[in-house]
C-alpha positions in Angstrom: -16.6 85.7 -72.4 -19.0 84.1 -70.1 -19.2 85.7 -66.4 -18.8 82.5 -64.8 -19.9 82.1 -61.1 -16.4 81.5 -59.1 -15.7 81.8 -55.4 -12.7 84.1 -55.9 -15.1 86.9 -57.3 -17.0 87.3 -54.3 -14.6 89.0 -52.2 -14.7 91.9 -54.6 -18.2 92.5 -54.0 -17.3 93.5 -50.3 -15.9 96.9 -48.8 -13.5 95.0 -46.7 -11.6 91.6 -46.9 -10.8 89.9 -43.4 -8.1 87.4 -42.8 -6.3 86.8 -39.6 -2.7 86.6 -39.1 -2.4 82.8 -39.3 -3.7 81.5 -42.6 -4.9 78.2 -44.1 -2.8 77.1 -47.4 -4.0 76.4 -51.1 -6.6 79.1 -52.2 -6.8 80.5 -48.4 -3.3 82.3 -47.8 -3.8 84.4 -50.8 -6.7 86.5 -49.3 -5.2 90.0 -48.3 -6.5 91.6 -45.1 -7.5 95.2 -45.8 -10.2 95.5 -42.7 -9.4 98.3 -40.5 -12.0 97.7 -37.8 -11.5 101.6 -36.6 -12.8 102.8 -40.2 -15.7 100.3 -40.5 -18.9 101.9 -41.2 -22.5 100.8 -40.5 -23.6 98.9 -43.3 -20.5 97.9 -44.9 -19.9 94.6 -46.5 -17.0 92.1 -45.2 -15.7 89.2 -47.1 -13.9 86.3 -45.2 -13.5 82.6 -46.2 -16.1 80.5 -44.2 -13.6 78.7 -41.7 -12.6 82.4 -40.6 -16.1 83.7 -39.8 -16.3 82.5 -36.2 -13.0 84.6 -35.7 -14.6 87.5 -37.4 -17.9 87.2 -35.7 -16.5 87.6 -32.2 -14.6 90.7 -33.1 -17.8 92.0 -34.8 -19.8 91.4 -31.7 -17.8 93.4 -29.6 -18.0 96.4 -32.1 -21.6 95.9 -32.4 -22.0 97.7 -35.7 -24.5 96.6 -38.3 -22.5 94.8 -41.2 -23.3 92.6 -44.0 -21.1 89.5 -44.5 -19.9 87.2 -47.3 -18.2 84.0 -47.0 -16.9 81.4 -49.6 -14.2 79.3 -50.8 -14.3 76.9 -47.9 -15.6 73.2 -47.5 -16.9 74.0 -44.0 -20.4 74.5 -43.7 -22.0 77.8 -42.5 -24.0 76.1 -39.6 -24.0 78.5 -36.9 -25.9 81.6 -35.9 -24.3 84.9 -36.7 -24.3 87.7 -33.9 -26.9 90.3 -33.7 -24.9 92.8 -35.4 -24.9 90.9 -38.9 -27.5 91.8 -40.8 -27.3 89.3 -43.4 -24.8 86.3 -44.2 -24.3 84.7 -47.6 -22.5 81.8 -47.7 -21.3 78.9 -49.6 -22.4 75.6 -47.9 -25.2 76.6 -45.7 -25.9 73.9 -43.2 -28.3 75.8 -41.1 -31.9 77.0 -41.7 -31.7 80.8 -40.3 -33.5 84.0 -41.8 -30.1 85.6 -41.8 -28.2 83.0 -43.6 -28.5 82.7 -47.4 -26.6 80.3 -49.8 -24.1 81.3 -52.5 -23.2 78.9 -55.3 -19.7 77.4 -55.2 -19.9 77.7 -59.0 -16.8 76.7 -61.0 -13.4 76.3 -59.7 -11.2 79.4 -59.1 -8.6 80.4 -62.0 -5.6 79.1 -60.2 -6.8 75.4 -60.5 -6.3 73.3 -63.3 -5.2 76.2 -65.4 -3.5 73.9 -68.0 -6.9 72.2 -68.9 -8.5 75.2 -69.8 -11.8 74.2 -68.4 -13.8 77.2 -68.8 -12.8 77.9 -72.2 -13.7 74.3 -73.0 -17.1 74.8 -71.6 -17.5 78.0 -73.6 -16.7 76.3 -77.0 -19.1 73.7 -75.9 -21.8 76.0 -75.1 -21.5 77.3 -78.8 -22.9 74.1 -80.2 -26.4 72.3 -79.9 -26.0 70.2 -76.8 -27.6 66.7 -77.4 -28.9 65.3 -74.1 -29.6 62.0 -75.8 -28.9 59.8 -73.0 -30.7 59.3 -69.9 -28.3 59.9 -66.8 -24.3 59.9 -66.2 -22.7 59.1 -62.9 -18.9 60.0 -62.8 -17.4 61.1 -59.4 -14.5 60.1 -57.2 -15.4 58.0 -54.1 -12.6 59.3 -52.0 -13.2 62.7 -52.0 -16.3 61.9 -49.6 -16.9 58.3 -49.2 -19.8 58.5 -46.8 -21.9 60.5 -49.4 -20.4 59.2 -52.7 -20.1 55.4 -52.3 -23.8 54.6 -52.2 -24.7 55.7 -55.7 -22.1 53.3 -57.3 -23.4 50.5 -55.0 -26.7 51.0 -56.2 -26.3 51.8 -59.8 -22.8 50.4 -60.6 -24.4 47.9 -63.0 -27.5 49.9 -63.9 -28.1 49.4 -67.9 -29.8 52.5 -68.1 -26.9 54.8 -66.6 -23.6 55.5 -68.0 -21.2 54.9 -65.3 -17.8 55.9 -64.8 -15.3 56.1 -62.3 -13.1 59.4 -62.7 -11.5 62.0 -60.5 -11.2 65.6 -61.0 -9.4 66.7 -64.1 -9.0 63.4 -65.7 -10.0 63.4 -69.6 -11.9 66.5 -68.9 -12.9 66.9 -72.5 -14.9 63.5 -72.4 -16.6 64.2 -69.2 -17.9 67.5 -70.4 -18.9 65.6 -73.8 -20.7 63.1 -71.5 -22.6 65.5 -69.5 -23.8 67.4 -72.5 -25.0 64.1 -73.8 -27.4 63.2 -70.8 -30.5 64.5 -69.4 -29.7 63.9 -65.8 -26.1 63.6 -63.7 -25.8 62.1 -60.4 -24.4 64.9 -57.7 -23.3 64.0 -54.4 -21.8 66.2 -52.1 -18.2 66.9 -52.7 -15.8 67.9 -50.1 -18.3 70.4 -49.2 -21.9 70.4 -49.2 -21.8 72.1 -52.8 -20.0 70.8 -55.6 -18.7 72.2 -58.9 -20.4 69.4 -60.6 -23.7 70.7 -60.0 -23.1 73.9 -61.8 -21.2 72.3 -64.5 -24.4 70.4 -65.0 -26.5 73.6 -65.2 -24.2 75.4 -67.5 -24.5 72.4 -70.0 -28.1 72.2 -69.8 -28.2 68.9 -67.8 -30.4 68.3 -64.7 -28.2 67.5 -61.5 -30.0 64.9 -59.2 -29.1 65.9 -55.7 -30.2 64.7 -52.0 -32.1 67.1 -50.1 -30.3 69.4 -47.6 -30.6 72.9 -46.3 -28.2 74.1 -49.1 -29.7 72.7 -51.9 -33.6 73.7 -51.2 -32.3 77.3 -51.9 -31.8 76.3 -55.6 -35.2 74.0 -55.7 -36.6 76.3 -58.1 -33.9 75.4 -60.7 -34.0 72.4 -62.8 -32.8 70.1 -60.6 -34.1 66.8 -59.4 -34.0 66.4 -55.6 -34.5 63.1 -53.7 -34.4 61.8 -50.1 -32.7 58.9 -50.8 -30.8 57.7 -54.1 -33.2 54.5 -54.0 -35.6 57.1 -55.3 -33.8 57.3 -58.6 -35.4 55.1 -61.2 -36.0 55.2 -65.0 -39.7 56.1 -64.4 -38.9 58.9 -61.7 -36.4 60.3 -64.2 -38.6 60.3 -67.5 -41.7 61.5 -65.4 -39.8 64.3 -64.0 -38.0 65.3 -67.3 -41.6 65.0 -69.2 -43.4 66.8 -67.0 -41.3 69.7 -65.4 -41.1 72.5 -67.7 -38.1 74.5 -67.4 -37.5 78.3 -69.1 -34.0 77.8 -69.6 -33.2 81.4 -70.6 -34.3 82.3 -66.9 -31.9 79.9 -65.5 -29.3 81.4 -67.4 -29.4 84.6 -65.7 -28.5 83.0 -62.4 -25.7 81.2 -64.0 -24.2 84.5 -64.2 -22.0 86.0 -61.4 -23.6 89.5 -62.0 -27.0 88.1 -60.5 -25.1 87.1 -57.2 -23.4 90.6 -57.1 -26.4 92.5 -57.7 -28.6 90.5 -55.5 -26.1 91.2 -52.6 -25.7 94.7 -53.2 -29.5 95.4 -53.6 -30.3 94.0 -50.1 -27.4 96.2 -49.0 -29.3 99.2 -50.4 -26.5 99.8 -52.8 -28.4 99.6 -56.3 
């Protein structure tokens, strides 16, 4: 079984989990608070959902003990400076360049979402076979998720003969979606509900190069096989072919960063745990 990156796994890396008495719905109200501030030790690791971070930081700032923070499972960006007591902050959707803040991948969806589709099982079966990547570039996303970021690619490339264009939404014909991702060298990956999106990581798992717009968060992954553009107009047949032919990727090294253990070990090593 593949050690997929998933947001729900990060809370188990921490010593404590923080959730306020009034919580959000969906994924978020399942986070059980076990943080006892009276027992908090220097160097402890605390997990919370990103939109609870400010509440947690206000409390920690008063206590003043040096701690490490992990936040995930939220669309909100990590775009504010942590208090001095926070030694390092790992978060999904980083929106601020700061020496203490480092990005974590959104990875794949948590287990509770789309369980009937068996998404991860289907991806694992697909990865046992040769992946063709015969066609150039694929586009298939739901504009309504984030119209400001997602509509422009369809305006530019909706009729492009060199791009495979579909208008899908999450969960719709997932088998065909996976097959199309695996059959293309590149895929357009605009922001989703948050800065990061599952499509970006689905592409990397399937050996397809995500095409993304430059932002603070994506630059944490610039060493991976991704094509970063400042504007969607930069995406041309020539640019794609040049990038694919000139960029040499060591996919075996990439695979290490696609395993959750890589991120768990990275956090614990920084905290002096291993």
